[in-house]
Backbone and ligand atoms as CSV (ligand in chain L), in Angstrom:
chain,resi,resn,atom,element,x,y,z
A,1,MET,N,N,31.786,47.155,85.286
A,1,MET,CA,C,31.687,46.478,86.559
A,1,MET,C,C,31.590,44.984,86.384
A,2,GLY,N,N,31.171,44.520,85.190
A,2,GLY,CA,C,30.961,43.106,84.972
A,2,GLY,C,C,32.228,42.284,85.090
A,3,ALA,N,N,33.405,42.868,84.875
A,3,ALA,CA,C,34.655,42.124,84.931
A,3,ALA,C,C,35.211,42.059,86.338
A,4,GLY,N,N,34.499,42.600,87.249
A,4,GLY,CA,C,34.921,42.498,88.629
A,4,GLY,C,C,36.156,43.325,88.923
A,5,GLY,N,N,36.378,44.384,88.149
A,5,GLY,CA,C,37.521,45.256,88.375
A,5,GLY,C,C,38.827,44.683,87.883
A,6,GLN,N,N,38.779,43.591,87.095
A,6,GLN,CA,C,40.018,42.995,86.604
A,6,GLN,C,C,40.404,43.474,85.207
A,7,MET,N,N,39.554,44.288,84.539
A,7,MET,CA,C,39.885,44.783,83.207
A,7,MET,C,C,40.933,45.884,83.300
A,8,SER,N,N,41.861,45.874,82.359
A,8,SER,CA,C,42.909,46.879,82.346
A,8,SER,C,C,42.452,48.086,81.540
A,9,ASN,N,N,42.791,49.254,82.000
A,9,ASN,CA,C,42.519,50.464,81.246
A,9,ASN,C,C,43.661,50.786,80.292
A,10,ASP,N,N,44.724,50.006,80.319
A,10,ASP,CA,C,45.896,50.258,79.477
A,10,ASP,C,C,45.640,49.743,78.063
A,11,PRO,N,N,45.531,50.662,77.060
A,11,PRO,CA,C,45.253,50.198,75.698
A,11,PRO,C,C,46.428,49.432,75.084
A,12,PHE,N,N,47.617,49.557,75.652
A,12,PHE,CA,C,48.784,48.857,75.100
A,12,PHE,C,C,49.069,47.556,75.834
A,13,ASP,N,N,48.167,47.187,76.734
A,13,ASP,CA,C,48.242,45.914,77.436
A,13,ASP,C,C,49.584,45.753,78.155
A,14,GLY,N,N,50.014,46.799,78.803
A,14,GLY,CA,C,51.222,46.710,79.611
A,14,GLY,C,C,52.517,46.921,78.854
A,15,LYS,N,N,52.504,46.950,77.526
A,15,LYS,CA,C,53.739,47.127,76.761
A,15,LYS,C,C,54.067,48.617,76.664
A,16,LYS,N,N,55.326,48.911,76.802
A,16,LYS,CA,C,55.771,50.281,76.606
A,16,LYS,C,C,55.663,50.599,75.122
A,17,ILE,N,N,55.420,51.858,74.814
A,17,ILE,CA,C,55.175,52.215,73.414
A,17,ILE,C,C,56.409,51.965,72.557
A,18,LEU,N,N,57.609,52.152,73.090
A,18,LEU,CA,C,58.822,51.924,72.295
A,18,LEU,C,C,59.050,50.446,72.011
A,19,GLU,N,N,58.435,49.563,72.790
A,19,GLU,CA,C,58.544,48.130,72.505
A,19,GLU,C,C,57.706,47.747,71.286
A,20,ARG,N,N,56.714,48.583,70.975
A,20,ARG,CA,C,55.839,48.281,69.850
A,20,ARG,C,C,56.377,48.864,68.537
A,21,VAL,N,N,57.269,49.857,68.619
A,21,VAL,CA,C,57.786,50.514,67.422
A,21,VAL,C,C,59.139,49.905,67.080
A,22,PRO,N,N,59.334,49.483,65.814
A,22,PRO,CA,C,60.655,48.955,65.459
A,22,PRO,C,C,61.720,50.045,65.566
A,23,VAL,N,N,62.781,49.749,66.260
A,23,VAL,CA,C,63.846,50.729,66.463
A,23,VAL,C,C,64.721,50.823,65.222
A,24,ASP,N,N,65.066,49.691,64.669
A,24,ASP,CA,C,65.888,49.685,63.460
A,24,ASP,C,C,64.968,49.649,62.246
A,25,PRO,N,N,65.109,50.633,61.338
A,25,PRO,CA,C,64.269,50.589,60.137
A,25,PRO,C,C,64.619,49.371,59.301
A,26,PRO,N,N,63.651,48.844,58.572
A,26,PRO,CA,C,63.900,47.624,57.800
A,26,PRO,C,C,64.868,47.836,56.633
A,27,PHE,N,N,65.081,49.085,56.220
A,27,PHE,CA,C,66.028,49.376,55.145
A,27,PHE,C,C,66.558,50.789,55.338
A,28,SER,N,N,67.716,51.040,54.725
A,28,SER,CA,C,68.320,52.366,54.857
A,28,SER,C,C,67.978,53.217,53.641
A,29,LEU,N,N,68.335,54.482,53.702
A,29,LEU,CA,C,68.093,55.382,52.570
A,29,LEU,C,C,68.902,54.944,51.359
A,30,SER,N,N,70.128,54.474,51.607
A,30,SER,CA,C,70.940,54.017,50.463
A,30,SER,C,C,70.345,52.742,49.853
A,31,ASP,N,N,69.755,51.871,50.666
A,31,ASP,CA,C,69.066,50.696,50.117
A,31,ASP,C,C,67.910,51.127,49.219
A,32,LEU,N,N,67.213,52.135,49.669
A,32,LEU,CA,C,66.081,52.638,48.889
A,32,LEU,C,C,66.558,53.214,47.561
A,33,LYS,N,N,67.643,53.994,47.596
A,33,LYS,CA,C,68.184,54.572,46.362
A,33,LYS,C,C,68.684,53.500,45.410
A,34,LYS,N,N,69.272,52.449,45.958
A,34,LYS,CA,C,69.763,51.361,45.106
A,34,LYS,C,C,68.616,50.622,44.421
A,35,ALA,N,N,67.459,50.617,45.052
A,35,ALA,CA,C,66.310,49.901,44.488
A,35,ALA,C,C,65.676,50.656,43.319
A,36,ILE,N,N,65.977,51.949,43.218
A,36,ILE,CA,C,65.401,52.756,42.131
A,36,ILE,C,C,66.313,52.644,40.921
A,37,PRO,N,N,65.767,52.351,39.729
A,37,PRO,CA,C,66.622,52.236,38.531
A,37,PRO,C,C,67.404,53.528,38.279
A,38,THR,N,N,68.622,53.387,37.775
A,38,THR,CA,C,69.511,54.554,37.610
A,38,THR,C,C,68.957,55.563,36.608
A,39,HIS,N,N,68.187,55.092,35.615
A,39,HIS,CA,C,67.676,56.054,34.640
A,39,HIS,C,C,66.707,57.048,35.279
A,40,CYS,N,N,66.151,56.699,36.434
A,40,CYS,CA,C,65.242,57.618,37.115
A,40,CYS,C,C,65.968,58.835,37.693
A,41,PHE,N,N,67.283,58.748,37.840
A,41,PHE,CA,C,68.045,59.861,38.399
A,41,PHE,C,C,68.629,60.759,37.316
A,42,LYS,N,N,68.454,60.405,36.044
A,42,LYS,CA,C,68.983,61.234,34.952
A,42,LYS,C,C,68.052,62.409,34.701
A,43,ARG,N,N,68.634,63.611,34.675
A,43,ARG,CA,C,67.843,64.817,34.425
A,43,ARG,C,C,67.778,65.067,32.929
A,44,SER,N,N,66.616,65.447,32.455
A,44,SER,CA,C,66.445,65.757,31.038
A,44,SER,C,C,65.704,67.083,30.919
A,45,VAL,N,N,66.374,68.068,30.362
A,45,VAL,CA,C,65.734,69.378,30.219
A,45,VAL,C,C,64.565,69.298,29.246
A,46,ILE,N,N,64.640,68.393,28.282
A,46,ILE,CA,C,63.535,68.253,27.323
A,46,ILE,C,C,62.308,67.664,28.012
A,47,ARG,N,N,62.495,66.582,28.748
A,47,ARG,CA,C,61.363,65.963,29.445
A,47,ARG,C,C,60.801,66.908,30.508
A,48,SER,N,N,61.684,67.562,31.250
A,48,SER,CA,C,61.216,68.495,32.280
A,48,SER,C,C,60.445,69.653,31.659
A,49,SER,N,N,60.959,70.178,30.537
A,49,SER,CA,C,60.268,71.285,29.867
A,49,SER,C,C,58.924,70.840,29.325
A,50,TYR,N,N,58.861,69.602,28.875
A,50,TYR,CA,C,57.579,69.067,28.398
A,50,TYR,C,C,56.524,69.160,29.497
A,51,TYR,N,N,56.894,68.786,30.717
A,51,TYR,CA,C,55.924,68.835,31.813
A,51,TYR,C,C,55.501,70.263,32.121
A,52,VAL,N,N,56.432,71.219,32.014
A,52,VAL,CA,C,56.069,72.623,32.245
A,52,VAL,C,C,55.069,73.072,31.185
A,53,VAL,N,N,55.389,72.804,29.918
A,53,VAL,CA,C,54.501,73.219,28.826
A,53,VAL,C,C,53.152,72.509,28.943
A,54,HIS,N,N,53.182,71.225,29.226
A,54,HIS,CA,C,51.944,70.453,29.389
A,54,HIS,C,C,51.055,71.072,30.466
A,55,ASP,N,N,51.631,71.346,31.626
A,55,ASP,CA,C,50.838,71.890,32.723
A,55,ASP,C,C,50.352,73.301,32.416
A,56,LEU,N,N,51.162,74.103,31.717
A,56,LEU,CA,C,50.715,75.447,31.340
A,56,LEU,C,C,49.537,75.363,30.374
A,57,ILE,N,N,49.597,74.434,29.432
A,57,ILE,CA,C,48.486,74.262,28.482
A,57,ILE,C,C,47.223,73.819,29.226
A,58,VAL,N,N,47.357,72.849,30.114
A,58,VAL,CA,C,46.185,72.379,30.867
A,58,VAL,C,C,45.609,73.511,31.713
A,59,ALA,N,N,46.471,74.301,32.343
A,59,ALA,CA,C,45.998,75.430,33.159
A,59,ALA,C,C,45.259,76.434,32.286
A,60,TYR,N,N,45.789,76.699,31.093
A,60,TYR,CA,C,45.116,77.648,30.203
A,60,TYR,C,C,43.773,77.087,29.731
A,61,VAL,N,N,43.729,75.812,29.414
A,61,VAL,CA,C,42.460,75.203,28.964
A,61,VAL,C,C,41.418,75.294,30.074
A,62,PHE,N,N,41.804,74.987,31.310
A,62,PHE,CA,C,40.860,75.121,32.428
A,62,PHE,C,C,40.376,76.559,32.554
A,63,TYR,N,N,41.322,77.508,32.465
A,63,TYR,CA,C,40.973,78.926,32.573
A,63,TYR,C,C,40.003,79.314,31.450
A,64,PHE,N,N,40.323,78.916,30.223
A,64,PHE,CA,C,39.494,79.261,29.078
A,64,PHE,C,C,38.092,78.674,29.226
A,65,LEU,N,N,38.011,77.398,29.563
A,65,LEU,CA,C,36.694,76.755,29.693
A,65,LEU,C,C,35.865,77.397,30.803
A,66,ALA,N,N,36.516,77.684,31.916
A,66,ALA,CA,C,35.780,78.267,33.042
A,66,ALA,C,C,35.266,79.658,32.691
A,67,ASN,N,N,36.129,80.495,32.131
A,67,ASN,CA,C,35.712,81.866,31.839
A,67,ASN,C,C,34.786,81.965,30.641
A,68,THR,N,N,34.780,80.953,29.796
A,68,THR,CA,C,33.916,80.987,28.623
A,68,THR,C,C,32.532,80.445,28.933
A,69,TYR,N,N,32.460,79.373,29.712
A,69,TYR,CA,C,31.186,78.674,29.868
A,69,TYR,C,C,30.514,78.856,31.219
A,70,ILE,N,N,31.268,78.994,32.287
A,70,ILE,CA,C,30.631,79.076,33.607
A,70,ILE,C,C,29.739,80.312,33.744
A,71,PRO,N,N,30.126,81.482,33.195
A,71,PRO,CA,C,29.229,82.645,33.334
A,71,PRO,C,C,27.860,82.450,32.690
A,72,PHE,N,N,27.756,81.513,31.746
A,72,PHE,CA,C,26.459,81.293,31.088
A,72,PHE,C,C,25.607,80.240,31.795
A,73,LEU,N,N,26.151,79.621,32.807
A,73,LEU,CA,C,25.372,78.626,33.548
A,73,LEU,C,C,24.359,79.316,34.448
A,74,PRO,N,N,23.213,78.684,34.697
A,74,PRO,CA,C,22.280,79.254,35.674
A,74,PRO,C,C,22.928,79.275,37.061
A,75,ALA,N,N,22.456,80.180,37.880
A,75,ALA,CA,C,23.097,80.453,39.167
A,75,ALA,C,C,23.395,79.215,40.015
A,76,PRO,N,N,22.465,78.312,40.212
A,76,PRO,CA,C,22.819,77.170,41.084
A,76,PRO,C,C,23.968,76.335,40.526
A,77,LEU,N,N,24.008,76.163,39.202
A,77,LEU,CA,C,25.100,75.371,38.619
A,77,LEU,C,C,26.418,76.127,38.650
A,78,ALA,N,N,26.363,77.428,38.462
A,78,ALA,CA,C,27.585,78.232,38.509
A,78,ALA,C,C,28.203,78.177,39.900
A,79,TYR,N,N,27.371,78.178,40.926
A,79,TYR,CA,C,27.891,78.098,42.296
A,79,TYR,C,C,28.598,76.768,42.538
A,80,LEU,N,N,28.214,75.764,41.798
A,80,LEU,CA,C,28.889,74.463,41.910
A,80,LEU,C,C,30.102,74.406,40.981
A,81,ALA,N,N,29.961,75.003,39.790
A,81,ALA,CA,C,31.024,74.900,38.790
A,81,ALA,C,C,32.279,75.670,39.188
A,82,TRP,N,N,32.129,76.839,39.803
A,82,TRP,CA,C,33.323,77.602,40.182
A,82,TRP,C,C,34.210,76.849,41.166
A,83,PRO,N,N,33.673,76.276,42.239
A,83,PRO,CA,C,34.548,75.502,43.134
A,83,PRO,C,C,35.197,74.300,42.447
A,84,VAL,N,N,34.467,73.675,41.529
A,84,VAL,CA,C,35.074,72.559,40.790
A,84,VAL,C,C,36.250,73.070,39.962
A,85,TYR,N,N,36.040,74.219,39.304
A,85,TYR,CA,C,37.133,74.827,38.538
A,85,TYR,C,C,38.304,75.174,39.451
A,86,TRP,N,N,38.016,75.781,40.592
A,86,TRP,CA,C,39.100,76.166,41.507
A,86,TRP,C,C,39.907,74.947,41.928
A,87,PHE,N,N,39.214,73.858,42.231
A,87,PHE,CA,C,39.918,72.648,42.652
A,87,PHE,C,C,40.812,72.128,41.519
A,88,CYS,N,N,40.248,72.032,40.308
A,88,CYS,CA,C,41.023,71.509,39.168
A,88,CYS,C,C,42.200,72.422,38.850
A,89,GLN,N,N,41.949,73.727,38.820
A,89,GLN,CA,C,43.026,74.670,38.502
A,89,GLN,C,C,44.097,74.647,39.593
A,90,ALA,N,N,43.685,74.562,40.833
A,90,ALA,CA,C,44.651,74.512,41.932
A,90,ALA,C,C,45.515,73.258,41.833
A,91,SER,N,N,44.931,72.161,41.391
A,91,SER,CA,C,45.713,70.929,41.243
A,91,SER,C,C,46.800,71.105,40.181
A,92,VAL,N,N,46.446,71.719,39.056
A,92,VAL,CA,C,47.429,71.925,37.986
A,92,VAL,C,C,48.487,72.937,38.422
A,93,LEU,N,N,48.064,74.000,39.075
A,93,LEU,CA,C,49.032,75.003,39.523
A,93,LEU,C,C,49.943,74.435,40.611
A,94,THR,N,N,49.425,73.531,41.406
A,94,THR,CA,C,50.280,72.867,42.394
A,94,THR,C,C,51.335,72.018,41.689
A,95,ALA,N,N,50.944,71.386,40.585
A,95,ALA,CA,C,51.922,70.608,39.816
A,95,ALA,C,C,53.025,71.519,39.295
A,96,LEU,N,N,52.659,72.715,38.834
A,96,LEU,CA,C,53.679,73.664,38.379
A,96,LEU,C,C,54.560,74.114,39.544
A,97,TRP,N,N,53.950,74.304,40.698
A,97,TRP,CA,C,54.724,74.684,41.873
A,97,TRP,C,C,55.723,73.579,42.228
A,98,VAL,N,N,55.291,72.342,42.111
A,98,VAL,CA,C,56.175,71.219,42.434
A,98,VAL,C,C,57.367,71.186,41.465
A,99,ILE,N,N,57.119,71.495,40.193
A,99,ILE,CA,C,58.234,71.537,39.237
A,99,ILE,C,C,59.220,72.632,39.659
A,100,GLY,N,N,58.692,73.808,40.024
A,100,GLY,CA,C,59.570,74.874,40.514
A,100,GLY,C,C,60.306,74.453,41.768
A,101,HIS,N,N,59.626,73.732,42.629
A,101,HIS,CA,C,60.230,73.214,43.857
A,101,HIS,C,C,61.405,72.292,43.517
A,102,GLU,N,N,61.189,71.412,42.567
A,102,GLU,CA,C,62.252,70.478,42.186
A,102,GLU,C,C,63.416,71.203,41.530
A,103,CYS,N,N,63.155,72.343,40.901
A,103,CYS,CA,C,64.259,73.152,40.359
A,103,CYS,C,C,65.204,73.544,41.494
A,104,GLY,N,N,64.638,73.842,42.647
A,104,GLY,CA,C,65.469,74.192,43.794
A,104,GLY,C,C,66.320,73.041,44.281
A,105,HIS,N,N,65.906,71.822,43.965
A,105,HIS,CA,C,66.698,70.633,44.314
A,105,HIS,C,C,67.618,70.223,43.167
A,106,HIS,N,N,67.714,71.071,42.134
A,106,HIS,CA,C,68.557,70.801,40.958
A,106,HIS,C,C,68.141,69.494,40.273
A,107,ALA,N,N,66.832,69.319,40.143
A,107,ALA,CA,C,66.313,68.102,39.522
A,107,ALA,C,C,65.717,68.354,38.143
A,108,PHE,N,N,65.665,69.612,37.700
A,108,PHE,CA,C,65.028,69.933,36.422
A,108,PHE,C,C,65.939,69.620,35.249
A,109,SER,N,N,67.215,69.990,35.381
A,109,SER,CA,C,68.163,69.790,34.279
A,109,SER,C,C,69.564,69.599,34.853
A,110,GLU,N,N,70.517,69.397,33.958
A,110,GLU,CA,C,71.910,69.264,34.393
A,110,GLU,C,C,72.538,70.621,34.670
A,111,TYR,N,N,71.853,71.698,34.317
A,111,TYR,CA,C,72.411,73.044,34.410
A,111,TYR,C,C,71.721,73.828,35.521
A,112,GLN,N,N,72.517,74.260,36.476
A,112,GLN,CA,C,71.957,74.978,37.622
A,112,GLN,C,C,71.265,76.268,37.197
A,113,TRP,N,N,71.828,76.973,36.190
A,113,TRP,CA,C,71.230,78.254,35.798
A,113,TRP,C,C,69.851,78.042,35.166
A,114,ILE,N,N,69.664,76.929,34.455
A,114,ILE,CA,C,68.332,76.636,33.903
A,114,ILE,C,C,67.359,76.350,35.045
A,115,ASP,N,N,67.795,75.534,35.997
A,115,ASP,CA,C,66.941,75.208,37.141
A,115,ASP,C,C,66.521,76.478,37.879
A,116,ASP,N,N,67.491,77.365,38.135
A,116,ASP,CA,C,67.172,78.592,38.870
A,116,ASP,C,C,66.259,79.510,38.069
A,117,THR,N,N,66.482,79.591,36.758
A,117,THR,CA,C,65.638,80.456,35.926
A,117,THR,C,C,64.203,79.941,35.900
A,118,VAL,N,N,64.038,78.653,35.628
A,118,VAL,CA,C,62.688,78.070,35.562
A,118,VAL,C,C,62.027,78.125,36.939
A,119,GLY,N,N,62.764,77.766,37.962
A,119,GLY,CA,C,62.202,77.797,39.318
A,119,GLY,C,C,61.786,79.197,39.727
A,120,PHE,N,N,62.620,80.191,39.410
A,120,PHE,CA,C,62.289,81.571,39.760
A,120,PHE,C,C,61.037,82.032,39.016
A,121,ILE,N,N,60.950,81.720,37.728
A,121,ILE,CA,C,59.784,82.139,36.938
A,121,ILE,C,C,58.511,81.455,37.448
A,122,LEU,N,N,58.574,80.133,37.650
A,122,LEU,CA,C,57.369,79.413,38.100
A,122,LEU,C,C,56.924,79.873,39.486
A,123,HIS,N,N,57.879,79.974,40.403
A,123,HIS,CA,C,57.501,80.377,41.754
A,123,HIS,C,C,57.024,81.819,41.796
A,124,SER,N,N,57.647,82.692,41.007
A,124,SER,CA,C,57.201,84.092,40.990
A,124,SER,C,C,55.799,84.199,40.413
A,125,ALA,N,N,55.512,83.419,39.356
A,125,ALA,CA,C,54.174,83.444,38.766
A,125,ALA,C,C,53.129,82.948,39.763
A,126,LEU,N,N,53.531,82.080,40.660
A,126,LEU,CA,C,52.605,81.545,41.662
A,126,LEU,C,C,52.700,82.299,42.981
A,127,MET,N,N,53.427,83.417,42.947
A,127,MET,CA,C,53.570,84.306,44.110
A,127,MET,C,C,54.156,83.585,45.322
A,128,THR,N,N,55.145,82.739,45.062
A,128,THR,CA,C,55.879,82.107,46.145
A,128,THR,C,C,57.366,82.395,45.927
A,129,PRO,N,N,58.102,82.670,46.975
A,129,PRO,CA,C,59.524,82.986,46.808
A,129,PRO,C,C,60.321,81.746,46.411
A,130,TYR,N,N,61.260,81.922,45.484
A,130,TYR,CA,C,62.060,80.789,45.037
A,130,TYR,C,C,63.396,80.714,45.776
A,131,PHE,N,N,64.191,81.760,45.679
A,131,PHE,CA,C,65.550,81.671,46.223
A,131,PHE,C,C,65.557,81.608,47.749
A,132,SER,N,N,64.675,82.342,48.398
A,132,SER,CA,C,64.657,82.253,49.868
A,132,SER,C,C,64.231,80.855,50.297
A,133,TRP,N,N,63.287,80.244,49.536
A,133,TRP,CA,C,62.914,78.877,49.852
A,133,TRP,C,C,64.089,77.939,49.585
A,134,LYS,N,N,64.755,78.157,48.436
A,134,LYS,CA,C,65.830,77.256,48.030
A,134,LYS,C,C,66.940,77.198,49.079
A,135,TYR,N,N,67.294,78.344,49.618
A,135,TYR,CA,C,68.396,78.372,50.574
A,135,TYR,C,C,67.984,77.963,51.972
A,136,SER,N,N,66.715,78.015,52.257
A,136,SER,CA,C,66.285,77.646,53.612
A,136,SER,C,C,65.672,76.257,53.685
A,137,HIS,N,N,65.403,75.652,52.535
A,137,HIS,CA,C,64.690,74.370,52.494
A,137,HIS,C,C,65.636,73.215,52.747
L,1,ZN,ZN,ZN,61.915,69.766,48.668
């Protein structure tokens, strides 16, 4: 009431919302691709396989540590340790899922059959469909 009824209830101060949003993007998708170095688009089955093996080893180490040591913790600490383990393991398994996902985009190697084989194995191990996702994604 202090403003004497002259205050506006319009949070955009009279401007239409489309006037506030840039209509033309500042760059195109091709501009973005040109800005990325070309070596980033080269597929390497060795480098890609390294990430699969790396993540599998990390997942196994988390599994081993959790199943070896958490059962011996006193109850209050175990109740805290299991969720921490679940979070860490889920992060690593999500990384493996992402690698399988990229196989569906033919980003794992130069060979489609390798991509499909690795993607199918990773997604099946994580109980997610590979080929139905690949064709519908
Ligand atoms: Zn995708």
